[in-house]
Legacy VTK file of the C-alpha trace (Angstrom):
# vtk DataFile Version 3.0
C-alpha trace
ASCII
DATASET POLYDATA
POINTS 90 float
-35.170 -169.172 105.606
-32.984 -167.472 108.186
-35.065 -168.945 111.053
-34.297 -172.375 110.057
-30.666 -171.849 109.372
-30.796 -170.439 113.021
-32.980 -173.742 114.402
-30.147 -175.697 112.791
-27.574 -173.683 114.036
-28.544 -174.060 117.729
-29.406 -177.505 117.136
-26.126 -178.356 116.165
-24.077 -176.217 118.112
-25.944 -176.889 121.327
-25.661 -180.491 121.445
-21.930 -180.598 121.482
-20.475 -182.319 124.168
-16.896 -182.318 125.614
-15.532 -185.127 123.634
-17.251 -183.508 120.665
-15.771 -180.118 120.940
-13.181 -180.215 118.004
-15.893 -180.850 115.483
-17.952 -177.927 117.329
-15.383 -175.560 116.863
-15.005 -176.461 113.100
-18.492 -176.447 112.834
-18.875 -172.811 114.354
-15.955 -172.057 111.567
-18.325 -173.222 108.882
-21.183 -171.180 109.678
-19.990 -167.813 110.995
-20.134 -165.778 107.770
-23.389 -167.011 106.541
-24.680 -166.092 110.275
-23.153 -162.658 109.821
-24.777 -162.510 106.625
-28.335 -163.527 107.442
-27.832 -161.411 110.280
-26.744 -158.128 108.304
-29.801 -159.116 105.582
-32.156 -159.151 108.605
-30.854 -155.575 109.797
-31.304 -153.912 106.363
-34.632 -155.648 106.323
-35.880 -153.201 109.274
-33.325 -150.291 107.680
-30.362 -150.450 110.266
-26.737 -151.259 109.124
-24.756 -154.137 109.621
-22.563 -153.268 111.689
-25.522 -152.973 114.153
-24.240 -156.856 114.609
-21.378 -155.962 116.872
-23.772 -155.080 119.730
-23.337 -159.109 119.779
-20.138 -158.409 121.765
-21.677 -157.008 124.400
-24.072 -158.601 127.062
-26.538 -155.827 127.060
-26.592 -155.529 123.160
-28.095 -158.970 122.835
-31.590 -157.510 123.798
-32.033 -155.076 120.902
-30.768 -157.332 118.391
-33.004 -160.190 119.659
-36.050 -157.804 119.495
-34.984 -156.295 115.955
-34.632 -160.707 114.792
-38.282 -160.816 115.663
-39.447 -157.135 114.566
-41.078 -157.264 110.986
-39.949 -155.983 108.279
-40.527 -152.543 106.627
-43.347 -152.600 104.233
-42.150 -149.726 101.985
-38.220 -148.968 100.183
-35.743 -148.139 102.729
-31.677 -147.171 102.332
-30.824 -150.943 101.384
-33.389 -151.603 98.808
-37.392 -152.632 97.857
-39.140 -154.282 100.308
-38.755 -157.744 99.413
-42.201 -159.166 100.032
-43.855 -156.519 97.962
-44.366 -158.412 94.909
-45.574 -161.387 96.705
-49.258 -161.738 96.552
-51.052 -163.738 99.750
LINES 1 91
90 0 1 2 3 4 5 6 7 8 9 10 11 12 13 14 15 16 17 18 19 20 21 22 23 24 25 26 27 28 29 30 31 32 33 34 35 36 37 38 39 40 41 42 43 44 45 46 47 48 49 50 51 52 53 54 55 56 57 58 59 60 61 62 63 64 65 66 67 68 69 70 71 72 73 74 75 76 77 78 79 80 81 82 83 84 85 86 87 88 89
């Protein structure tokens, strides 16, 4: 579900022109908290603190965040709770 939100965010925010910039600012404000929440949940899936999202403020910090976003979650319980996928059957 977080990938759908991220793609929607990129499509809407990335497609703004100069004339539509005020609407882009409103959209950014509206999606800021949900984006932070989804990022923290994703980091918890791989047993990392949500504070790691502050790496986004640095240019070099984007690289590990992108890697962690694509990395599969832990298969066992970690410090942030049980594996979300553990109860599902394939």
